C-alpha distance (Angstrom), angle and dihedral (degrees) to the residues before:
residue distance angle dihedral
M1 . . .
S2 3.80 . .
D3 3.76 130.4 .
A4 3.82 129.9 -133.8
N5 3.83 92.3 -75.9
G6 3.79 93.8 53.9
F7 3.79 95.7 -109.1
S8 3.77 117.4 137.0
F9 3.79 126.7 -146.1
V10 3.81 115.6 -100.7
P11 3.80 117.5 -160.4
L12 3.78 116.5 -115.2
Y13 3.82 93.6 -120.9
K14 3.83 90.6 58.9
L15 3.79 91.1 50.4
M16 3.79 91.1 48.7
G17 3.79 90.8 50.9
F18 3.79 90.4 50.9
V19 3.81 91.8 48.4
K20 3.81 91.7 49.5
G21 3.79 89.9 52.9
L22 3.79 92.5 50.5
F23 3.79 90.4 47.2
A24 3.81 90.9 52.6
V25 3.80 92.3 50.3
Q26 3.81 93.2 48.2
T27 3.80 91.6 46.7
F28 3.80 90.6 53.2
R29 3.81 92.4 46.9
G30 3.79 91.8 46.9
S31 3.78 93.8 51.2
T32 3.79 90.9 46.3
W33 3.81 94.6 50.2
A34 3.82 91.5 43.1
T35 3.81 93.3 56.8
L36 3.81 98.7 34.3
P37 3.83 95.2 87.7
L38 3.80 90.1 55.5
Y39 3.80 91.8 55.9
L40 3.78 93.9 42.6
K41 3.81 91.5 50.3
E42 3.81 89.0 56.8
L43 3.81 91.9 48.1
T44 3.79 98.7 44.6
G45 3.79 101.3 27.5
S46 3.80 88.7 -147.2
K47 3.78 132.2 96.6
L48 3.80 90.1 -153.4
A49 3.81 94.0 54.1
T50 3.79 91.2 45.4
G51 3.80 91.0 51.9
M52 3.79 92.1 47.8
I53 3.81 92.8 51.0
I54 3.80 93.0 48.4
T55 3.81 92.6 46.1
D56 3.79 92.0 48.6
S57 3.79 92.8 49.6
A58 3.82 91.1 49.4
I59 3.81 90.7 52.1
E60 3.80 90.8 49.5
R61 3.80 91.6 51.1
I62 3.79 91.2 51.2
S63 3.81 93.9 47.3
I64 3.81 92.1 51.1
V65 3.80 91.8 58.6
């Protein structure tokens, strides 16, 4: 059933399932981006190179959206 604005009612359990999925994705991304500099530092051996790689990847992610 929809209201005057055309929005339909979504049950709370569906919203909670959606929110749990988003939380899981953001948790995975956060843990990945938190540990990425540690791995890159081992690969490059340079703080400057690590910073440049992370900055470049952040710019690419923004430009894709």
